[in-house]
C-alpha positions in Angstrom: 0.6 -27.3 -39.5 4.3 -26.8 -40.1 4.3 -23.2 -38.9 2.7 -23.9 -35.5 5.2 -23.6 -32.6 2.6 -24.3 -29.9 -0.6 -26.3 -29.6 -2.7 -26.6 -26.4 -5.3 -29.4 -26.8 -8.4 -29.9 -24.6 -6.9 -28.1 -21.6 -9.0 -28.5 -18.3 -8.3 -26.7 -15.2 -10.6 -26.6 -12.2 -10.5 -24.8 -8.9 -12.7 -25.3 -5.8 -16.2 -24.6 -7.0 -15.4 -23.5 -10.5 -14.2 -25.0 -13.8 -11.9 -22.3 -15.1 -11.0 -24.1 -18.4 -13.4 -26.5 -20.1 -11.4 -28.4 -22.8 -9.8 -25.4 -24.4 -7.8 -25.6 -27.6 -5.3 -22.9 -28.4 -2.5 -22.7 -31.1 0.3 -20.3 -31.9 2.2 -19.8 -35.1 5.9 -19.0 -35.3 6.8 -15.3 -35.6 3.2 -14.0 -35.0 1.3 -12.1 -32.4 -1.8 -14.0 -31.1 -4.2 -12.0 -29.1 -6.0 -13.7 -26.2 -9.2 -12.0 -25.2 -12.3 -12.4 -23.1 -14.1 -10.9 -20.1 -12.6 -11.0 -16.7 -12.9 -14.6 -15.4 -13.1 -16.0 -18.9 -9.9 -18.0 -18.3 -7.2 -16.1 -20.2 -4.6 -15.8 -17.4 -5.4 -19.4 -16.2 -4.7 -20.8 -19.7 -1.4 -19.0 -19.7 -0.6 -20.2 -16.2 -1.2 -23.7 -17.4 1.3 -23.0 -20.2 4.1 -21.7 -17.9 3.6 -24.2 -15.1 2.1 -22.0 -12.4 -1.2 -23.9 -12.5 -0.5 -27.1 -14.5 -3.6 -28.4 -16.3 -5.7 -31.2 -14.8 -5.9 -32.7 -18.2 -5.1 -31.9 -21.8 -1.9 -31.8 -24.0 0.7 -29.2 -24.7 2.7 -29.7 -27.9 5.8 -27.5 -28.3 7.6 -27.5 -31.6 5.6 -30.7 -32.6 6.7 -32.6 -29.4 4.4 -33.3 -26.4 5.9 -31.6 -23.2 5.0 -31.5 -19.6 5.6 -28.1 -17.9 5.2 -28.6 -14.0 6.8 -25.2 -13.1 7.9 -21.8 -14.5 11.6 -22.9 -14.5 10.7 -25.7 -16.9 8.8 -23.3 -19.1 11.9 -21.0 -19.4 14.0 -24.0 -20.3 11.5 -24.7 -23.1 11.9 -21.1 -24.3 8.5 -19.7 -22.9 8.7 -16.5 -20.9 5.7 -14.6 -19.3 5.4 -10.9 -18.4 2.8 -10.7 -15.7 0.1 -8.0 -15.2 1.1 -7.5 -11.5 4.7 -6.5 -11.7 6.9 -7.9 -8.9 10.6 -6.9 -9.3 13.2 -6.9 -6.6 13.0 -3.2 -5.7 16.2 -2.9 -3.8 18.3 -4.4 -6.6 19.5 -2.8 -9.9 18.1 -3.1 -13.3 20.9 -5.5 -14.4 20.6 -7.7 -11.1 16.8 -8.0 -11.9 17.4 -9.1 -15.5 20.0 -11.7 -14.6 18.6 -12.8 -11.3 19.6 -16.4 -10.6 21.8 -16.7 -13.6 24.4 -14.0 -13.1 27.7 -14.3 -15.0 30.4 -15.5 -12.6 34.2 -16.0 -12.5 36.7 -18.0 -10.3 37.4 -21.7 -10.2 34.1 -22.6 -8.6 32.1 -19.7 -10.1 31.5 -18.2 -6.6 31.9 -14.6 -7.6 29.5 -12.5 -9.6 31.1 -10.9 -12.7 29.5 -7.4 -12.4 31.5 -6.0 -15.3 30.3 -8.7 -17.7 26.7 -8.4 -16.3 26.8 -4.6 -17.0 28.0 -5.1 -20.5 25.5 -7.7 -21.3 22.7 -5.6 -19.9 23.8 -2.5 -21.8 23.9 -4.5 -25.0 20.4 -5.9 -24.4 18.9 -2.5 -23.5 20.5 -0.9 -26.6 19.2 -3.7 -28.8 15.7 -2.9 -27.6 16.2 0.9 -27.7 15.4 1.1 -23.9 16.7 4.2 -22.0 17.5 2.4 -18.8 20.7 2.7 -16.5 21.8 -0.9 -15.8 23.0 0.2 -12.4 19.9 2.1 -11.3 17.8 0.6 -8.5 14.4 -0.7 -9.7 12.6 1.2 -6.8 13.6 4.5 -8.5 11.9 3.5 -11.8 8.4 4.5 -12.9 5.8 1.7 -13.3 6.2 2.1 -17.1 9.9 1.6 -16.9 9.5 -1.5 -14.7 7.2 -2.8 -17.4 10.0 -2.3 -20.0 12.4 -3.9 -17.6 10.3 -7.0 -17.5 10.1 -7.2 -21.3 13.9 -6.9 -21.5 14.2 -9.7 -18.9 12.0 -11.9 -21.0 13.9 -11.2 -24.2 17.2 -12.0 -22.3 16.1 -15.6 -22.0 16.1 -15.9 -25.8 12.6 -17.1 -25.5 10.7 -18.5 -28.6 7.4 -17.6 -27.0 6.7 -14.4 -24.9 3.4 -14.1 -23.1 2.4 -10.4 -22.3 -0.5 -10.0 -19.8 -1.9 -6.4 -20.1 1.5 -5.0 -20.9 0.2 -1.4 -21.7 -1.9 -0.8 -18.6 0.6 1.7 -17.1 2.1 3.1 -20.4 1.7 6.4 -22.1 0.8 6.5 -25.9 4.5 7.0 -26.7 5.5 4.1 -24.6 2.9 2.0 -26.2 4.4 2.8 -29.6 7.8 1.8 -28.3 6.5 -1.4 -27.0 4.9 -2.2 -30.4 8.1 -1.4 -32.1 9.8 -3.9 -29.8 7.1 -6.5 -30.6 7.7 -6.1 -34.3 11.4 -6.6 -33.8 10.7 -9.8 -31.9 8.4 -11.0 -34.8 11.2 -10.4 -37.3 13.5 -12.6 -35.2 10.8 -15.4 -35.3 9.6 -14.9 -31.8 6.0 -15.6 -31.1 4.0 -13.4 -28.8 0.7 -14.2 -26.9 -0.9 -10.8 -26.2 -3.6 -10.4 -23.5 -5.3 -7.1 -23.5 -8.7 -5.5 -23.0 -7.9 -2.6 -25.3 -9.6 -3.2 -28.6 -7.5 -0.7 -30.6 -4.3 -2.5 -29.6 -5.5 -5.8 -30.8 -6.2 -4.4 -34.3 -2.9 -2.6 -34.3 -0.6 -5.4 -33.3 -2.2 -8.9 -33.6 -2.2 -11.4 -36.4 -4.7 -13.7 -34.9 -7.2 -13.6 -32.0 -8.7 -16.2 -29.7 -11.7 -15.3 -27.6 -12.5 -17.2 -24.4 -15.8 -17.0 -22.6 -16.7 -18.8 -19.4 -13.7 -21.1 -19.7 -14.5 -22.1 -23.3 -12.8 -21.3 -26.6 -15.5 -19.3 -28.5 -13.6 -18.4 -31.7 -10.1 -18.3 -33.2 -9.7 -16.1 -36.3 -7.3 -13.9 -38.2 -7.7 -10.3 -36.9 -8.4 -9.1 -40.4 -11.6 -11.2 -40.4 -12.9 -9.5 -37.2 -14.1 -6.0 -36.3 -14.8 -4.3 -32.9 -18.5 -5.3 -32.9 -17.9 -9.0 -33.7 -15.1 -9.1 -31.2 -17.2 -7.6 -28.5 -20.1 -9.9 -29.3 -17.8 -12.9 -29.1 -16.5 -11.8 -25.7 -19.8 -11.0 -24.0 -22.1 -13.4 -25.8 -24.4 -10.5 -26.9 -24.4 -7.5 -29.0 -23.1 -4.5 -26.9 -24.8 -1.6 -28.4 -24.5 0.8 -25.5 -21.1 0.9 -23.8 -21.8 4.3 -22.2 -25.3 4.2 -21.0 -25.4 7.8 -20.0 -28.9 9.2 -19.3 -29.7 12.8 -18.6 -30.1 13.2 -14.9 -31.5 16.3 -13.0 -28.4 18.2 -11.8 -29.1 19.7 -8.3 -27.4 22.1 -5.9 -23.7 22.2 -5.2 -22.8 19.3 -3.0 -19.0 19.6 -2.8 -16.9 22.7 -3.0 -13.0 22.7 -3.1 -11.4 26.1 -2.8 -7.7 27.1 -3.3 -6.4 23.7 -2.5 -2.5 23.4 -2.5 -0.1 20.4 -2.1 3.4 21.7 -2.3 5.2 20.6 -5.5 2.0 18.8 -6.8 -1.2 20.8 -6.8 -1.6 24.6 -7.2 -4.7 26.7 -6.5 -7.2 24.0 -7.2 -10.8 25.1 -7.0 -14.0 23.3 -8.4 -17.4 22.2 -7.4 -19.6 19.2 -7.7 -23.4 19.1 -7.9 -26.0 16.5 -6.8 -26.6 14.0 -9.6 -23.6 15.1 -11.5 -20.8 13.0 -13.0 -17.7 15.1 -13.1 -15.0 13.6 -15.2 -11.4 14.3 -14.5 -9.0 14.0 -17.4 -5.3 14.7 -17.9 -2.1 13.0 -18.9 -0.1 10.5 -16.7 1.6 12.6 -14.0 -0.8 15.5 -14.3 -1.9 15.3 -10.7 -5.4 13.7 -11.1 -4.9 11.0 -8.5 -3.0 13.3 -6.1 -5.9 15.7 -6.2 -8.4 13.0 -5.3 -6.2 11.8 -2.5 -5.9 15.3 -1.1 -9.8 15.7 -1.2 -10.2 12.4 0.5 -7.6 13.0 3.2 -5.0 10.5 1.9 -2.6 13.3 1.0 -1.7 16.2 3.3 -2.6 19.6 1.9 -0.8 22.8 2.8 -3.9 25.0 2.3 -7.3 25.1 0.9 -10.9 24.6 2.1 -13.5 21.9 1.4 -17.2 22.5 1.9 -20.0 19.8 1.8 -23.5 21.1 1.5 -22.2 24.5 2.1 -20.5 23.7 5.4 -16.8 23.8 6.0 -15.4 20.3 6.7 -12.0 19.4 8.0 -10.7 16.4 6.2 -7.3 15.3 7.4 -7.8 11.5 7.0 -10.0 9.1 5.2 -12.0 8.6 8.4 -12.9 12.3 8.2 -13.9 12.0 4.5 -16.1 8.9 5.2 -17.9 10.8 8.0 -18.5 13.6 5.5 -20.3 11.2 3.2 -17.4 10.4 0.8 -16.2 7.1 -0.8 -13.1 6.6 -2.8 -12.3 3.8 -5.2 -8.5 3.9 -5.6 -6.5 3.6 -8.8 -4.4 0.7 -7.8 -6.6 -2.1 -6.5 -3.7 -4.3 -5.6 -1.7 -1.8 -3.6 -4.4 0.3 -2.0 -7.6 -1.5 -2.6 -8.0 -5.2 -1.7 -6.5 -7.1 1.1 -5.4 -10.1 -1.0 -5.4 -12.9 1.7 -8.9 -12.1 3.0 -12.3 -13.2 1.7 -14.5 -11.5 -0.7 -17.0 -10.8 2.2 -14.4 -9.2 4.4 -13.1 -7.0 1.6 -16.7 -5.9 0.7 -17.6 -4.8 4.3 -14.3 -3.2 5.3 -15.6 0.4 5.0 -18.9 -0.3 6.8 -18.0 -2.5 9.8 -19.5 0.1 12.2 -22.8 -0.5 10.4 -22.9 -4.2 11.4 -22.2 -3.7 15.1 -25.1 -4.6 17.4 -25.9 -3.1 20.8 -23.3 -5.3 22.6 -20.6 -4.6 20.0 -20.8 -7.9 18.2 -20.9 -8.1 14.5 -24.1 -9.0 12.9 -22.7 -11.8 10.6 -26.0 -12.9 9.2 -26.9 -9.3 7.9 -23.3 -8.9 6.7 -23.6 -12.1 4.6 -27.0 -11.2 3.3 -25.7 -7.8 2.1 -22.6 -9.3 0.5 -24.6 -11.8 -1.4 -26.9 -9.1 -2.6 -24.1 -7.0 -4.0 -22.3 -10.0 -5.5 -25.5 -10.7 -7.5 -26.2 -7.0 -8.2 -22.7 -6.5 -9.7 -22.3 -10.0 -11.3 -19.2 -10.8 -9.3 -17.9 -14.1 -10.4 -16.8 -16.0 -7.3 -17.8 -19.5 -6.2 -18.7 -18.1 -2.7 -18.3 -14.8 -0.8 -15.9 -16.7 1.5 -13.4 -17.2 -1.4 -10.0 -15.5 -1.1 -10.2 -12.3 -3.2 -6.8 -12.7 -4.7 -8.1 -15.8 -6.5 -10.6 -13.7 -8.4 -9.8 -12.1 -11.7 -8.7 -8.5 -11.7 -12.1 -7.3 -13.0 -14.0 -9.1 -10.3 -11.7 -7.8 -7.6 -12.6 -4.3 -8.9 -16.3 -5.1 -8.6 -15.8 -6.1 -5.0 -14.2 -2.7 -4.3 -17.2 -0.9 -6.0 -19.5 -3.0 -3.8 -17.5 -1.9 -0.8 -18.4 1.7 -1.3 -21.9 1.2 -2.5 -22.6 -0.7 0.8 -21.3 2.4 2.6 -23.9 4.5 0.8 -21.8 7.7 0.3 -23.4 10.9 -1.1 -20.0 11.7 -2.9 -18.3 8.9 -4.7 -14.7 9.4 -6.1 -13.9 6.8 -8.7 -10.2 6.7 -9.8 -9.9 4.6 -13.0 -13.0 2.6 -12.2 -12.8 0.4 -15.3 -9.0 -0.1 -15.6 -8.2 -3.7 -16.4 -11.9 -4.6 -16.9 -13.4 -6.1 -20.0 -16.0 -4.4 -22.1 -19.0 -6.3 -20.7 -18.0 -5.4 -17.1 -17.3 -1.8 -18.2 -20.8 -1.5 -19.5 -22.1 -2.8 -16.1 -20.0 -0.4 -14.1 -21.0 2.4 -16.3 -24.7 1.5 -15.7 -24.2 1.5 -12.0 -22.5 4.9 -12.1 -25.3 6.4 -14.1 -27.9 4.8 -11.8 -26.2 6.3 -8.7 -26.2 9.7 -10.4 -29.9 9.4 -11.2 -30.4 8.7 -7.5 -28.9 12.1 -6.7 -25.3 10.8 -5.8 -22.4 13.1 -6.8 -19.8 11.3 -8.7 -16.1 12.3 -9.5 -14.7 9.9 -12.2 -11.0 10.0 -13.0 -10.2 8.1 -16.3 -7.3 7.9 -18.8 -9.7 6.7 -21.5 -11.1 9.7 -23.4 -14.1 7.9 -24.8 -15.1 6.9 -21.3 -14.7 10.5 -20.0 -16.7 11.9 -23.0 -19.4 9.2 -22.9 -20.0 9.4 -19.1 -19.4 12.9 -17.9 -21.8 15.9 -17.4 -18.7 18.2 -17.2 -15.0 17.4 -17.6 -12.3 19.0 -15.4 -8.9 18.9 -17.2 -5.7 18.8 -15.1 -2.2 19.6 -16.3 0.9 19.9 -14.3 -1.0 20.1 -11.0 -3.4 22.9 -12.2 -6.9 22.9 -13.6 -6.7 24.1 -17.2 -10.4 23.8 -18.2 -13.8 22.7 -16.9 -15.8 21.8 -20.1 -19.6 21.3 -20.4 -20.8 18.0 -22.0 -21.9 19.9 -25.1 -18.2 21.0 -25.7 -16.6 17.7 -25.2 -14.4 16.1 -27.9 -11.0 14.4 -27.7 -9.1 17.1 -29.5 -10.4 19.9 -27.1 -9.6 17.7 -23.9 -6.1 16.9 -25.3 -5.4 20.5 -26.0 -6.1 21.6 -22.5 -4.3 18.5 -21.1 -1.1 19.5 -22.8 -1.0 23.2 -22.0 -1.0 25.1 -18.6 -1.5 28.3 -20.5 -5.2 27.8 -20.8 -7.6 28.8 -18.0 -10.7 27.1 -16.5 -13.8 27.7 -18.4 
C-alpha cells in the first residue's frame, strides 16, 4: 500500500524461557495514530523495542518507506526518523530542559566546534516549545519539573528529531485530564504534519478518542488489526484477554465488622490538615481526589513513611505508635506503593526475592538460616495464584512487564498476611484482564475480613469496588460517601472544593 510508512513482517523475538513475539505482523500508515494494545506481557513494548533497536528481532523484516532496513540500536532508529517516548522516564535531572532536549547534538561554535552555543540552543528550544504550546522554561532544571512536565519534555525531545514515526508508551499515565487534552492536541498537530504515531495505552477511552487503527497482541501473537471505528470496548477487551470480560469490578457484598483502624486529627505541615477517619473489618474504603490532593501523602503518613506533626492512630481500639514502616508492619499493615519502580521493586533482584522481602523473618529457622525450600514453595504458589507471567521465580524482576511486576508486589504483601492493606493505585499500568484479577483478589480479601484502603485515580474503579469513598482535596477530607451515594459527579464536586465537609 502506498500510504504505508512502516511494515514489520513475521517478527520473532525470544528471551530465556519465553517466546515474546511469535511471527508478528504490524503496519503503520503515514499521518495516522495506530494504537497497540494487549495485556501486560502480550509483547507490545517488546515489538517497539525491536523497532527502535533496543532488542533487535531474532528474525523477521522491517520495511521503512518501502525499503528493508536493519536497526541494530536506538541511534540508527533516530537516523531513520523513529523516536520513542518510554513509559519509564529517565531524563538527566541535574541538567536544564534545553540541555535534555539537545543532549548529544548541541549547537556549537568555534573552528573545531568545541564550544556549546547556549544562546542558539535557548532560541531553538524556545521556538520548539512555543510550537507545541508547552509552558516550560528552557533554562529550568529538569529535577524541578513535575512528572507530567517531564513527560511533555520527552515529547518535545522526540519532535525535535523531526521524526517521521513517534512511539508513545503509556504517555498519559501521570497526566491530568487537562494535560491529556493538551497531549492529544499535540498529536493532532503531528498528524497534520504527516507524522505517524504508535500509541500504547491501557486506557480504552483514549484509544477511541485518538487512534485511527488498533492492533491487539496476545501472548506474543497478532490477534487483530482493524480501524478503530470497527471496534467497541467489548470487542477490544475480548480480543485482548481472549474471553468476554463481563465483570470488571467483581464487588460482592461482604459483612462489615467492627472498626479496625482509627486515624484521629492527623497533621503533616503544609500537606495534611486535621485528617480523621476509620476503617472497618471487611470494608474496602476508596480514597479519591485530584492529582496533588494529598492521597498518597496521607497513606504514607499512616504507614510511617512520612513524619506527622500530630495525630493518633488506633488499631483494634489500641493506640499504636507508627514512626516507620517496621512499626506499621508490626501493627498488621501492608502498603502497596504508587510508584512500583521507585519505591516498590528492586529491579536487579529476582521475582522470588522481591516477593519475600517483607516476610523474611517468617522464613528464619531456629538457627537463623533461611528456609529456602518453603520460601520457593510459597513464591510458586503466589505466582500461580496471581497468574504472574515469568519463566521462573528466579528471573530478574525488571525483565517482567509492568503489570507482572505489580502482581509480584501484591504477592509480597499477601504473603505477609496483613489485617490492614493499603493499596495506592493498585491497577495503574495494568491491562483490563489483570485488573479484573486484582479486583477479584481485593474483594476476596475483604470477604475474609481484611480491611482495605484503596487509592485510585480511576473513578469507575473507585465506584465499582468501594463500600465507602473518602474524598481528599488540598490535604483535607471533604467527604466520606456511602456506596449508595456514589457517582462520578458527586465525587468530582467534593474533589474540587474544600468548602464541603465530611459526611
